[in-house]
N, C-alpha and C positions, 0 to 999 in steps of 0.2 A: 497192719498186722502181718501181712504176707511178707513184707520187706524184712521185718524183724526176724521171722523164722528163717528166711533165706540166708541172712548173714549168720545165723546160729549154725546152720548146716555148713556153711562154707568154712567157718572157723574150725570145725571138727575135721575137715579134710574131705575132699570130693575127688572122685576119679572121673576125669573128663577125657573123652576121646574124640578124635576128628577135629577138623579145622586147624590142623597144624599142631595139636597137642597129642602126643603118643605115649606119654609116660604118666604114671600115677603121681599125684602131688602129695607129699608128706609134710607133716608139720615141721616147720623150720626150713623147708626148701624154698629157694627163691621162686617168685611168681614167674610162670612162663611168659614169654613174649609172643606177640602175634606178628608173624612174618608179613611184610608188606604185600598186599594183593591177595592175602589168603582168604578174604571175605569174612562174613559174620560168623560168630560162633555157632556150631551146630547144636541142635537141641539134644539134651541127654537122652540116651537110649535105654529102654527098660525102666520099669518102675519098681520102687522099693528094693533096689540093689543094696547089698550090705556095704557098709562103709569101712570094711576092714580089709587090709591088703591080703593077698593070698599067702597062705602059710602061717597066718596069725594063729597061735595056739588058742584052743577052746573058742575059736571064732564061731559064731552061730551060722548055721547053714540056711536059715530062713529068717525072714524079717521078724523082729521082735514085735510081740503084740503091742498094739497102740503106737507103732512107729508111724510118724506122719509122712504123708506123701509129699515129696519135694514139689514146690510150687512151679507153675508154668512160667516160662521166661516172660519178663516184663515187656520185651520188645520182640516182635517177629522180624524175620529177615526183611530188609528193605524199609523198616519203620525207624530209620535213624533220626528223623525229624518229625516226631508226632506233634499234631496241633494241640496246644494246651486246652484243657477243658476248663471253662470259667467256673469259678467257685460260686456256689449259691450264696445270695446275700444272707448275712446272719440275721436272725430274728431274736427279739428279746421277749421272753415269756414273763408276763406279769405274775409276780408271786403274791400269794394271799396277804392281805394286810397292808400292801403298799398303796399310798394315796396318790402319789405322782410318779407313775412308772416312767422309765427312761424311754427315749424315742427309738423308733425302728430305723436302723441305719440303711441308707440307700446303697446300692452297689457302687463301687468306685467307678468313675468314668473311664471309658476305654482310652488307652494310650494312643496318642496320635504322633506321627512323626513331626519333629520340630521344624519350623519354617527355616529355610536356608538363610544364613547370615548375609546381610547386604555386602556388596562388593565395596571394600574400603576405597574412599576417594582421596586423592592426594590433598594434603593440607596446603592451603594457599600461603604464600610467603607473607609475612607481616608487612602492613603498609608502612611506608617510610613517612615520618612526621613531616608536615609541610613547613613547620617552624622549628628550628632546633631548640631543645629545652634550655631554659636559662640556668646558668650555673649558680648553685647555691653558695652564698657567701655568708660569713659569720658577721652578724651585726656588730657595729662598733659604737654602740651608745645611742642609736636612734637619732643621729643628728647632734648629739651632745659630744663634747670633747672626751677623749680617752687617752690615758697615759700608760706607758710601760717603764719599768725600772730594771736596769741590768747592773749587777755588781760584779766587779772583777777583782779577785784576790789571788795572791800566790798560792801554789799548791801546799806549801809548808813554810814554816819559819822557825829559826833556831831560838831557844830561850834567850830573852834579853835583847833580841833584835827587833828593829822597828818593822811595822806592817804597812805596806803600800796598798791603798785601796782606791778604786776608781768606780764612780757611779755615773751611769748614763741614763738620763730621763728623756723619753721620746714621746711626742704627741702622735698617737697612732689613729686618732679619730679624723673626722672630716672637718673639724673646726678647731680653731686655736684655743688653747687653754690659758686662762688668765690667772694671775697671782699664784703661780706654781711654787710650792714650798716642799723641799726635800728634808725629811726628818730621819735621823739615824741613831742607832745605839750599838754598843759593842761590849765585849767582855771587860769586866772591871779590871783595872790595873794598867790601862792604856790611856794615853792622853794625846790630844792633837798637837803635833809639832809643826806641821806645815799643811796648808790648805789653799786650793786655787780660788775659792770663793769664800768671802767672809761669812761667818756663822754666828749664831746666838745659842747660848746654853740655857736650858730650862728643864727642871725636874729630871736631871740626869741624862738628858738627851740633847742632841745638837740639831739645829735646823738651819737650812740655807734658803734664802729667798732667791728665786730664779726668774721672777717676773713672768711675762707672757711668752709662751712658746707656740709658734705658728704650727699649723698642721704639717706633719711630716718632718719637722725639725727636732733637734736634740740639744740638750745642754749636758755638760760633763763637769763633775766635781771630783777633784783629786785630793787625797788625804795621805799624810804620813803620820802614823800612830806609833808613839814610842812608849815602851814600858815605864811605869812609874816606879821610882826608886823606893825600896822598902817593901814592896808587895811581891810575895813569892810568885814565880811564873806559873801559869796554868798549863794543863795538858792539851787544851784546845782553845782556839780563838774563834769566837762567834760574833757575827755582826748582822744587822738587819736595817733596811732602809725602806721608807714608803714615801710616796709623792702624793700631794693633794693639790687641788685647784679650786678656784671659786666658780661655782656653777649657778646659773639662774634659769628658772623656767618661765617662759614668756608666752602669754596667750593674747594674741592680737585679734581684735574684732572691730567691726564698724557698724554703726547704726545711723539712721537718718536723723538729722537735726531738724525738727519741724518747728516752724515759726507759727505762733498762734495767729489765726485768721479771724477777723471780726467783720460782721456785717451789721450796718446801722441803718435804720429807717426812721424818719421823722414824719409823723402823721399830724396834719393841721388843716383847718378850713382855709379855703382859698380866699374867702371874703367875709368880713364881719362889719358890723356897724359900730360907730363910736358909742362907747359905754357898754357894749356887750362883753360878756366873759369869753375868753378864747381858750379852748381845751386843746392841748398839744400832748402827744404821746411819743416818747422816745423808745424804740425797740432795738435792743442789742442782742445779737446771736453769736455764739461761738461756733464758727463754721469749720473748725479744725478738729483733728483726732486726738488732741491733747488738752488737758484742762487749761483754762485761762486764769491767771492769778492777778490779784490787785487791779481789777478793772475799775476805772473811774470815769464818770460822765460829767462833762462841763457844758453848760448852756449859757448863751449870751443873747440878750434881747436888745433891739434897737428900733427906732422909728415909732410907729403908732402902737406898738404892743409893749407891755411891761409886766413885771411880776409884782402884784400888789403887796405881797407880804415880804418883800425883799428887806433883809435887815439893814439897818443904817450902817453906812460905810462899806457895804459889800459890793458897791459898784453896780454893774449891770449884769453880773454873772452869778451862776449857781454851780456848786461842785458837790457831787454825791459822795457818799462814803464808799471806800473800796469794797468790792465784792469779788467772789470767785465764781466761775462758770464752768461746768463740766462740758465735755464734748457734746455738741448739739443743743446745749442749754440756751434758754432765752430769758432775758429780763426786760420788763416794761417799766419805764419811769414816767409818771404823769407830770405835766406842767400846767398849772392853773394860772393863765395870764389874763390880762384885760386889754381891751382896745381903748386907748386913752385919747387918741386924736386921729383925724383923717390923714391918710397917706399910707405908704407901704411900710409894714412892720416886718422886721427880719428876726428869725430865730436861728442862731448858729450853734450846732452841737459838735463837740469834740470828745472822742472816746479814746482812752489810752489803756494799755494793759502791759504787764511785765513781759518783755520779749516780743511784743506785737508792734506792728507799724500803726501809728495813730490814724484814726479815721475821722474825717470832718464832713458833716452834712449841714446844708443850709436850706431853709424854706422861707418864702416870702408870703406874707398875709396882707391882703388889701383891706384897709380900713376906710369906710365911707360913712358919710352922714345919711341917716335915714330921715327922709322928709315925708312925714305922714300928716294928714289932716283928718280930724274927727269932728263931726257936727251932730247935734241932737235936736230933735223937734218933738214937741208934745203939746197937750192942752195948756193954756196959760192959767186957766181956772176951771174948777168944776165942783159940783156939789158932792157931798158925801154919798157913797154907794152908786155913783155914776160910773159908766165905763170910761176907760182912758186908753188911748192908742198912742204909742211912741214910735219914733223912727230915728235910726242912726245911719250916717254915711261915713265910711272909712275909705280914704283915698291915699294912694302912693303918689306923692308929688315929686319924688326923686328920679334920678336917671338909672337906677339899678333895681333889679327885682328884689322884692322883700319876701323872704321865705320864713315859714313857721311864725307868722304873725297871729296874734289873738286880739279879740275885743271883748272886754269884760264890762258888764252893766250892773252897778249896785242899785238894786230896786229899793224904793221906799218900803218901810216896814208894813204899811197898810195896803200895798198893792200886791196882794197874793191870791186873792179869790179869783178862780176861773182864769188862771194865767195861761196865755197862749203866746207862741213865738214862731217866727219863720226860720227856715234853714236849719232846723233841728239843733239848737244850741244845747250845751250841757247846763244843768241846774244844780247849784250847790245850796242845799236846804239850810245848812248851818249859817252861811253868810248871806243868804237870800241874793245869790248872784246868778246871772245868765252869762255863759261863756261861749263865744263863737271862735272857731279855729279856721285859719285860711292857709292852705298849703303854699301858695305863692301869690303875690300881688305884683303884677307887672307894672312898669312905669306908666303913670297916668290912669291906672285902673281904679275903679270905685266899687265898693261893696255896700249894699243897702240891706239893713235888717230891721224887722218890725217885731213889736211885742204888745200884748193887750191884757188888761186886767181891770178889776173894780177896786175903787178906792174905798177902804174901810176905815181910814183914820180921819180924825178931826183936824189934824195939823196940815201944814203945807207939805207937798210931796217933792223930795229932792232926789233926782236921778243923776248918777255919775257914770260916764262912759270913759274907759281907758284903753288905748291901743298899746300893745306891747310887742316887742320883737325879741325872741330868744330869752324870754323871761324878764326883759328890761323894759320898763314903761317908757314910751316915747311921747305920746300925746294924751291929753285928758280934756274932757268936756263935761259940762253940767247943764241940767235943765231943772227949773223949779216951777212946780204947778201950785197955784194958790188954791187953797181949800175954802170953798164958800160956805161950808157947813151944811146943815141939813136943809134939804129943799123945802120951801114953804108951800103950803097948799091953799 
């Protein structure tokens, strides 16, 4: 408020003395200047002096009532750089009825001198590339042929005069262009009078066969076109030519040609006895990574083994139906043969498949005579209800071990009471049989078995003993006990 009053007084005119100002300042006069080195302005002398120049008519001689006292100077001499007084932080007064008053603002942070800028470092020179950049080139077909056609015509021609044209076809690609054909058209009213290459006309156009053009080579066709009589000349002659060639896209690849691989195994016993069945298995496996097509198995028998069910006229061989096997697949073919005579029997197996090498396997089976002896002993006669004891002896009289031999005894129907036997035979109730099994009988070895019972029948007792090998009966013996009937007392 003091400042505002100060400037109001100054606007009305102020008489200032001292400090280099010796005259009164009137409205409209220029502001006085302060001489260099004159020092600060002096304080005004006297209070409430009238602000009217001397001699002003009706000027008051005393201050007017209520005249304000001029304010004291803002700065004292020597206070040219006063320290600024920090402003108090503003506060916000909450008004009645406000639910969420505004925040109280914190005083602004004191200004600090900015940090000095870092000394700029010299920019290093760019590194030179170790490998010069490859120049960019415009592709010319990605390995395919490319052609360019250039037409040469005169700048102008007089009406009714012929037009000489020259077309140059160039292979600009990296490969030769095959079957190049140049096709052209021009303004109606002109016809071919002369040409350097023979042409064909079709659908109002002319075409020239240029054959193959090697990379970088050119072919030129020269024409002389003459106006056609009766057709008015045109103001402009226009012509266009394009060149085509035969192009093919080739994709060349290679894959492995895998030959199917077969593995064959023939499983057969090494020795059998004459008359025994011979079980043979043929196992075929696809050992390759591709399917096997049209697989056929052939088997041929000779010597002491044969196929008992071989059809008439089939000779000595069997052929299976064709089959297919996936990679890693296995097929098993059984052969049910018989040992027909002593000696070596041979089984030859040949396996073929489409694209595979044939595989042949051969096995030899030894066929021998089994010479076994069976004897039975028992009571020759006995009374009814008397006990009866029987004995059987089984002997291998041959030169080879006999494996899986059995001895079966068919008991009389009346000999069932209190039945006992040695060596723990099996008993078949339905057929009233005792069965002993021998794992192996060495050459010259004998086995003796016993059984005991009471005779309950009134007829003679017939006991039958049979020695078998591999299910085939080899030897048989009988014993008859005469029944004497009831014992007399």
